C-alpha positions, 0 to 999 in steps of 0.5 A: 231382910238380910241374905244368908251367907253361903257355904264355903265350898261355893267359894271353892267351886268355879265362879263361872255361875257369876261370869268372873271370867271370861276367855275372849278378854285379853290377858292383862299385862303384869308388871314386873316390880322390883321387890328388893329397893323397897320393904313398905307394908305395900310393896310387900303385900303385892309380893305376896298375890304375885306369888301366890298368882305364880304357885297357884294358890287360891284366891282365898289362900292368897287373901289370907297370906296378905292378913295374916301378913298385916296382923303379924306386922299390927304386933310388932315394926316392920323393921325388926325382921325380914319382911319377905321371910314373914311373907312366905311364910305367911303365904305358906301356912295360909294354904294349910289354914284355908286346905290349899297345901303349898309345897314347901320348896315350891314356896321357896323357889317361887320366893327367890325368884320374885325376889331375883328376877336376873338371877338363876333358881336357887340350888338344892345349896346351903342357901336353900336349905336355911330359908327353908329352916328359917320358914319353919322357924319363923311360921312358930314366930307367926303363929304366936303373934297373931295368938292363933288366930289364923282364921279370918272372916273373908268378904268372899262369900258375901260377894258372890252371894249378892252378886247372883242375886243382882244378876237376877235383879238387873237386864240381861242385857246390861249384865254381859255388856258389863264385867261388873261380876269381874270388876266387884271381884278385883277391888275386893282382891286389891283390897287387901292390900289395905291392912284395914280390910276385915275392919268393917262387918265382911258382907259391908265390904263386899257391896262397897265394893260392888257398889263401887262397881256400878258407880263406875260403870254408871249402872243404876240397879232397877225398881231402887231408888224412885222415891228417894231415901236410903231405906229405897237403895239396892244395898239396903235391901239386902243389907239392912245394916249396911249404910252409905257412910260405912259402904263410901269407908270402904270404897274410899280405902278401896280407891287409895289403893290404887292412888298407892299402887301408883305412888308406891310400884311405878318408881319400882317398876322394871 
């Protein structure tokens, strides 16, 4: 049985229905990265996430910005352009695409402050106006390089829908004890560091993130798999076209993201 995807509005609403947040948990310690030391795509994508968070952009806006960045540099070499200018441009454009408008002045100020952590905020002078003009011009370049294809089939709506179904399927004690929903959501967000995040069917990507979260906590979904065979797995009940091989491919890429985090970010952490 294939579940129909929920409406786009579901994602924009407060996702408290699946307990994505927990006020009792301590805030995460954010690493301070010196982004000027690297122009690797993985590092610049992490830059997009940090800037998006500081701009208070919603999750889909940040993911669209990352997708635009990946799509842009799939058509050209990263050494041909300033990747951080393109990253800031992708954030600004993504705000328009996802109807989450980000003020250009805010984008410029945040991008500058994250790149130059030890400097004073950018004054309203020649450098500011030159940066503003560069982003405006780069926006047109990004649109052309992406062939005006700026809408992406994000897996988030599937993830929310499947998590809600899974919550009703599992015992309340297990769901309360383990942060399955928050972990699945975090895995999906982090997966956008991978340029191939949207190559897989979005419903399969969503299922893979949930499966990885379940395996992380060693949780077995009840009432499935007792007779053996993939046909009895929980994800096969939800989505017929999902297979173990397809899920494992996404899960492998997800785990590789965290390997790259250690490899590429730890060396440039302040």
